[in-house]
N, C-alpha and C positions, 0 to 999 in steps of 0.2 A: 936797366929797363927790363920789365917783365912783360910777357905776352900772355894774355888770359883768354880762355874760351869759356863762354857761358851758355849752357844749354837750358833754356827756360821752359818750364811747364806751368800748369795752372796754379799749383800749390807750392812748388819748390823749384829750385834751379841747381844744376850741377856746375861746378866751377873747376876748371883745370888751369893752374898757373905754371907757366914754363919760363925758362930763361931764354936768352937770345940764341942759344945753341940748340934749343928744342928739348932740353931735359926737363922733365916734370918736377917742379919744386914741391907742389902740394895740390891736393884735390879736396873739395869740400862740397857738402850738400847744404844749401841754404833754404830754410823755409820762408815762405812769403808772409806768414802771419804777423811777424814783427819786422817792419822795415828799418827800424833803428839798428837792429842786429846786422842787417845787410850793409847799412851805411858804415857801421863800426868795422866790419870785416874789411871793407875796401879802403878805409881811412889810411892805412900804412902805404898803400900803393899810389896815393895822390901825387900827381905830376910825374909818376915813374912807371906808368902802365898803359898798354894798349889793350882794349877789350873787344873781342869779336862775339856778337850774339846774333841769333837768327831773327828775321823779320816775321815773328809769329803774331797771332791775333792780339796778344797782350804785351807787346814789347815796349809800348810808349812809356808806361810808368817806370819801368826798370831803366830805360834809357835816360829819362829825366833825372832819376835818382843818381845814376852813375855820373852823368855830366855835371850834376850839382856837386859831386865830389871832386871835380876837376880832372876826370878821367877821359881819355881819348877813346871814344866809342865808335866802333865800326859795325854797321848793320849788314849781315850776310843775306843775300838773295836766296830764299829757300829752294827755288826751282833750279837755279844755276849752280848751287853748291851741290853738284851731283855726286860728289865723292861720298857725301854723308848718306844721301838717299839710296845709293846703290851698293853700300857696304854689305858684304855677306855677314859680317859680325857687327851688330849694331846695338850698342847700349848707350845710356846717358853719358857715362864716363868717356866712351870712345868719341861720341859726338862733341863733347866739350874739348877734348884733346885735339881732335881734328880741326875744329874751328881755330884753336890757338895756332896749330901748325900752318894752316892755310894763311892766316894773317901774318905769321912770322916770315913765310916764304913769299909774301906779296902775291898770293894766288887767290885771295878771297874775292868772290864775285859780290860786290857791294850794292846795297840798295841806298837810295837817296834818303837822308835824314833832314826833313824840313825843319826850319827854326821853330821854336816853341810858339811864337805868335801866329805863324802860318798854320801850325797844327790846330791851334785853338779856332782859327777862322775856318779851317776845313771841317772841324766838328760841328760848328754852327750851320754851315752850308749843307753838310751831309744830313744833319737832322732835318733841315727843311726839305731836302730831296726825299728822305724817307717818308715824310708826311704826304708829299705829293704822290708818291707811289701808292701809299695806302688809300688815299682819296681816289686815285684812278681806278684801283681795284674795286672799291665800293661803287663807283659810277658804272663800271662794267657789270656789276651784279644787278644794279637797277635795270640796265638794258636787258639783262638776262631774264628778269622777271617779266618784263614787257614782252619779250620774245616768246616765253613760255605760254603767255596768255593770248598771244596773237594780236597784240595791240600795236598799231602802227604809230610811230612818233610823228607829231605834226611838224611842219616846216618852220621850226624856230631856230634862231642863230645859236642858242645855247640851251640845251635841255635843262641845265642846272642853274640857269639865270633866272631872273624875276618872272619872265613869261613862262618859261619851261616849268619852273617849280609850281607855279599857279595851276598849270595844266595837270601836273603829276598829282597834286593834292586834291584835285577835283575828280579824279578817277574813282569810280565805284568798283572796287576790286574785292572779290570774295576772300575769306580767310583760308589758309594762313598767309596768302600772298600779300594781303593788305598790311599785316603786321611786319612782314619781311621788308616790304617797300618803305614803310614809315621808319623802321629801325635803321635801314641803310641811309635814308635821308637825314635822320637825326645824327648819325655818326659823321656824315659829310659836313653838316653844319658845325659840329664840334671841331672837326679837323680844320675847317675854314678859319675858325677863330684862332686855333693854334698857329696856322700858317701866317695869319695877319699879325699875330704877336711877334713871331720870330722875324718876319719881314721888317718890322719896326726896329727890333734889336739890331738886325744886320745893318740897316741903313744908318743907325746911330754909331755903330762901331767901326764901319768901313770908312776909310779916308778916300778922298777923291783920287782916282787912279787913272792917269791918261791912257794906260794900256787897256783898261776896261772899256773906256770910251771908244777905242779903236775896234775892239772885239764886238762892240755893240753895232758896228756897221755891217757885220756879216749877217746875211739873211738867217732868220730863225734863232739868233742868239740875242737874248735880252740882258738886262742889267744883272740879274742874279746868276744866270748861266755864265756870263762873262767873269763874274767874281769867283764862281766855282772853278772854272777852268784855270784862272790865274793861281788859285790856291793849290789845286791838284797838280798843275804842271810845274810850278815853282819857276826857277830860272830857265827860260827857253833855251839859253845857250848850252845847257848840258845835253841837248839833243843835237847830234851832228847833222841830221837830215829829217825830212818829213817822214821817211820810212821808220826811223827810230822812234819818233813820236807816236806814229800810228801803231807800232809794235807795242809800245808802252801802254797804249789804250786797249790793246787786244783787237784792233780793227784791221788786222792783216790776215790773209787766208792761210790756213794750215797747209803744209806741204808734206807729201809722202813720195818717196822715190824707191823704185824697184828696178834695178838694172839701168836700162837706158830710158825708162819711162818715169816721168815726173807728174804726179797728181796734185792738183790744187783743190782743197776742200773748203768747208765753211770757215768763218773767222775763228781764231784761236780762243777768244774770250779769256785769254790769260793776260793779266795786267790790271790797270786801274779801271775798275768797273764804273767809277763815278764819271770819269771822262767819257767812257763808252756810252753810258746812259744819257749824259748831257748832249752828246753829239747825235744820238739816235732821236732824242726828243726834238732837237733843233732841226734835224733833217725832215721831220714830218711837217714842219711849217715852211722850211726854206724853199722847197721845190715849188710851192704855191706862190712865192713872192719874187723869185728870180727866174727869168726866162731861160737863161743858160742852164741852170740846174734843172728846170722843168724839162728841157729837151734831153738832158743826160738821164734823168729819172725815167722818162718815157722809153728811152732806148733799152735800158736795163730791164724795165718792167715787162716789155714785150718779149724779151728773151728768157728772163729768169723769175719773173713774178715780183710781187710787191715787197716781200720781206727783204730779198736780196737787193732790190732797188733802193730801199731806204738805207740799208747798210752801206751801199756804195756811195750814196749822197752824204752819209755821215762821215765816211772816210775823206771824201773830197772837201767837206767843210773843215775837218781837222787839218788838212793840208793848208787850207786858207788861213786857219788860226796860226799855224806855224809861220807862214810868210808875213802875215800882218804884224806879228810880234817881232820877228827877226828884222824886217825892213822898216818898222816903225811908221807904217802908213795904213790908211783905211782900206777896207775891202773894195775891190772893183771887179766888175764883170770882165772876164778875160777879153782882151782886144780893145778895151776902152782905156785911154790915158787918164791919169789922175794927178792932181797937184800933190807933190810930195810934202808930207807933214814934217814938222820940225823934229829933232831928235828927242826921244823920250827916255826917261829913266825907268828901267824895269826892275 
């Protein structure tokens, strides 16, 4: 058995191969231009190697290639693998060797590697989320143009619905504001078409999932948000508690201690940003639908303002997500009994 550390970069990777005693057998620099060369290099190690690599932005293709070679891949958490980040002497060779040594000593802080089908589903849902974020930004710019011109928005349910768009298109606005407004509205229409198309693809590709139906009972969480959460969370049982899940999403407060004094700051924002975004979006709808969350939101709002109140509701919703999945039962307002659902397969 050989233990291998792989320090991956954009155009090349450094590989350090060690034996079970930690002695370096060989080191190699592998370019990424020809992936067949990489496959041939690892061919002799098939079934006889463990590989540690960092969870960088481009890890997925390398992981798929190595797993396709029958290799045992371990993904290192970049923030928790502090021995690499804090090394006084840091080179690609040292990083690769250190990854191998950490894996050999069973000290590697690992990241979760989702199955290939789940990663494909994640990509599709993340693409949809990115489109929504772009569309939201464009809608905010439309509101910005109206504010610059001092134009009050009429009491319509949706400014970008049929009635609202009719009003926007009827406005007599001077240039260059008119061109900006029409440009933003055109882009919004184009993105609406892209979102409709990807929604159709997602509905066709996703199988009926009882767990998604349970998440759909949580205020603010709809079908697509439920599917996004399931794809990003994976197996809920890998989280020992609600605190672990919230930490994974970056929805826990940062802490700073000096002597006997402990300070709690804003949320860490370290972790899965897609879960964090989904819960924040859900929170903005949830407190309007659930009287328990409405009271909770109002309490935080009076003390700390809207932004922190939304974040607090988002965290409480994620706690509900955890309990709904762990207990296999629909959401219920605290204090109200609910008939227990049958056991579900997650």
